[in-house]
Every structure is written in C-alpha cells, then in structure tokens.
C-alpha positions, 0 to 999 in steps of 0.5 A: 500500500502506498502512503503519502509523506511530507517531511521538512528537513533542515540541518545535518539530516540534509546530508543523508537525503541530498544524494537522493534529490540530486537527480531531481535538482538536475531535472528542475534546474530551470526553477532555481538556477538563475538565483542559486546553485545545488551547492548553495541550496545544500549549504543553506539547508544544512546551515538551517537558513532554508528548509527542504520539504519533500513530498511523495509516496512510500510503501507501508511504514515510513522507511528510515532508508531514504532510498525507498522514498519515491519523491514527487516534489521538492520545496525550499522555504526560508524564514526572514525576520524584518526590522518591524518584527514581521516574520515571513515564511517565503516559498523560494522554490517549488518543483516536481510533478503533480504540484497542484494536488501536492500543494492542496494535500501538503499545505496544512503541514507547511502552514503549521510549520510556519506557525510553529516558527512564529511566522506572521505571513507566507509569501510566494513568487509564483507562476500565474496558475499556481498563484490563482490556486493559492488565492482560491484555496489558501487565502493568499492575496496578490500584494504585488506583481514581480516582472523581470527583464534579463539584462544579460540577454545578447551580452557576450 
C-alpha cells in the first residue's frame, strides 16, 4: 500500500537525503538556477537558513532508508525576520510533478510549520496558475506583481 509523506528537513539530516534529490535538482534546474546553485541550496539547508520539504509516496511504514522514498516534489522555504518584527515564511522554490494536488494535500503541514516558527505571513513568487490556486484555496492575496527583464540577454 502506498502512503503519502511530507517531511521538512533542515540541518545535518540534509546530508543523508541530498544524494537522493540530486537527480531531481538536475531535472528542475530551470526553477532555481538563475538565483542559486545545488551547492548553495545544500549549504543553506544544512546551515538551517532554508528548509527542504519533500513530498511523495512510500510503501507501508515510513522507511528510515531514504532510498525507498519515491519523491514527487521538492520545496525550499526560508524564514526572514524584518526590522518591524514581521516574520515571513517565503516559498523560494517549488518543483516536481503533480504540484497542484501536492500543494492542496501538503499545505496544512507547511502552514503549521510556519506557525510553529512564529511566522506572521507566507509569501510566494509564483507562476500565474499556481498563484490563482493559492488565492482560491489558501487565502493568499496578490500584494504585488514581480516582472523581470534579463539584462544579460545578447551580452557576450
């Protein structure tokens, strides 16, 4: 029987799971590679400045051997404290398969973790479709629009 799991990993435990997610990071490099490298993501998770979330399926009981995990999606989050006292959980990167159903199923754990960390708000820069889902199903509101212009395009 397949069961779903969601697990947040920070600090030293990331060392054990990292080899398992390397192919995943290679496949979805377009999601994060403009801002981060695999090495920088690893460093931030190990130093606990970023959280790694894994979602997927496993057979029967939760295995302690990560090689048995069938990871379907990854998410990286970070927490920032502003000078005003506002505490924000930021959804840095979301990657994987069947993201809409994963977000629907896994959201309570993410929000619960943010509350345990005394966060006041959740923030995500996302594509329009996921933004609509977050607004409709998770009470997000659009507070600004991020648009970008590649200044390096055509440069040699």
